N, C-alpha and C positions, 0 to 999 in steps of 0.2 A: 121053807129054810130048814134044813136037816140038823139035827141035834149037833152035829159037829162045828157048822159053821155058826150057829145060835150061841153057842158056848164061845165060839172064839171072839165073836160080835160083843159079848158080854164082857170078856175079858178087856178088850181094846177100848170098849167106851168107858170101864172104870180105869184103866190105865191114863187114858187121854185126859179125863176129867181131873185123877187124883194130882197129876203131873203138872196141869195147869193151876189147881188149887194151891198147889204147895210153892208155887213162887208167885204169888200174883202182883207183886210189884214190877214184873217183867213180863207178865201174862197180859195185862191189859193197855189199853190206852194207845195213843199214837205211835209207839216203839215198842212191839211186841216181840220180845224174844222167847216163845212160847217153845220150852223143850218137847213138849207134848206134839208140836208139830212135825216131828221127825217121824213119827208114826203114819203120817198121811201117806207117806210111800208105801205102804201097805196096799192102798188101792191100785198100785200101779203092778204089784206084783201078784195080785189075787181080788177080783171085783167082790169076792163073799166078804172081805171085810168095811165095803162101804157102809152098809147100815150100823155096824159098831162104832165108826171113825164120826157118822152124821150124828149119832148120838150122843157120842163122847162130847162132840163139840157144843150140842144142845146144852147138856150136863154142866160143863163147863161155864159155858156162857149165861147160865141162871144165878151166877153170883156175880156178874159184871158189874160195873159201874152205870152202865149204860142203861142195866135192864133189859127188858124183854125184846126192846128192839134189836139189841145183841144178839139174841136168840135166833130172830129170825135171819137178818142181815149174815151172821156169822156162820150159820147151819147151811144157809142157802148158798152162800157164796163157796163154802166146802165142797157142799154136794156139786157142784157144777165142776168146781176143780178136779173132784174125784173122779167123775163121770168123764170128763177129758182125759185124765190120765190113763184112764182104761183102754182108749183108742190110742194113745201113741206107743210106739215100739221102743223108743231110746229113753233110757232112765233119766238122761239129764235133762232131755227137752221134755219129758214128762213132770220132771221135780220143780219145771219153773210154772207149773198149772196155779198152785195155791197163791204163787207172788202176782200171777196175771189175776186170779180174781178178787186179789186183796183190795182191788181197787173200790168193791162195792163196800168194803170197811169203811174206806177212805171217805165215800160219799157217806155212809152213816155217820161218822164221828162230825163229817163238816154239817149234814143236816140238823144234829140233836145236841150238839156241843154248845154248851152255857156261854162259853168263851169265843170269840170269833178265832177260826182256823182258817188255814190255807189248804183249799181241798187238795191240788198238786203236792204240796209238803208233805202234807198227812198221808196222802196215798203212796207216795215214794217211800217214805219211813217204814210203812208196812211193807210194802214189797220188798224193799230192801232187807229187812228183818226176815223175812219168809225166804228169801234167797237165801241169806245166811242158815238158817236154821236146816231148811228141807235140802236144801242144793249142796251148799259145800261142807255141812255137817252130816245131812242124812244120807246122801249118795254113798260116800265112802263107808258110812257105817254100815249100810245094809250090806254092800257089797261084802265085807268082813263077816258080817252076822249069817249071810247066806253060805259062807264054807264051812258052816257047822251043820253037819247031816240032820241033826234033831229040828234046829231051826227053820232049816233048809224046809224039810218036811211038813213042818207045822205051818210056814208062811205060803208056799207056792201050791198052788192046788194041784191033786192028784187028777190022772186022766179020767175024763168025763165029769169031774166035779168043776163048779165055778161058783 
């Protein structure tokens, strides 16, 4: 990994974790409106952000009430979503991948919850919150951000870079 991508990954990992930790009441549990999830769209625009996004998810989930299992399920499902996002050409469709892979978070909560939970309800709640944050909020936000030439150059890969 070149120094520029390493630096960008470190910044994104820290930003993701801090945004999640700042609002813990809405960042963990069956209804997760993690503002940090907006950053997952970076994987669509530039695969070089995948390591930073994955590390950020790991860091954020270290403080999850569900413990280490949330680190594994959360980072794993996010990583799979990121990989899929890089293969999709349409940003609106790509933005649904975190919601689609949130079914693994629903499964995790279903399996480890001390209280009885409905797998389908929990999965639907997390998928809904992902759609709201990443698709409804994130796509228009990124469309606006990419109009800024400095952010455009920072986010999108240069020719020959990935």
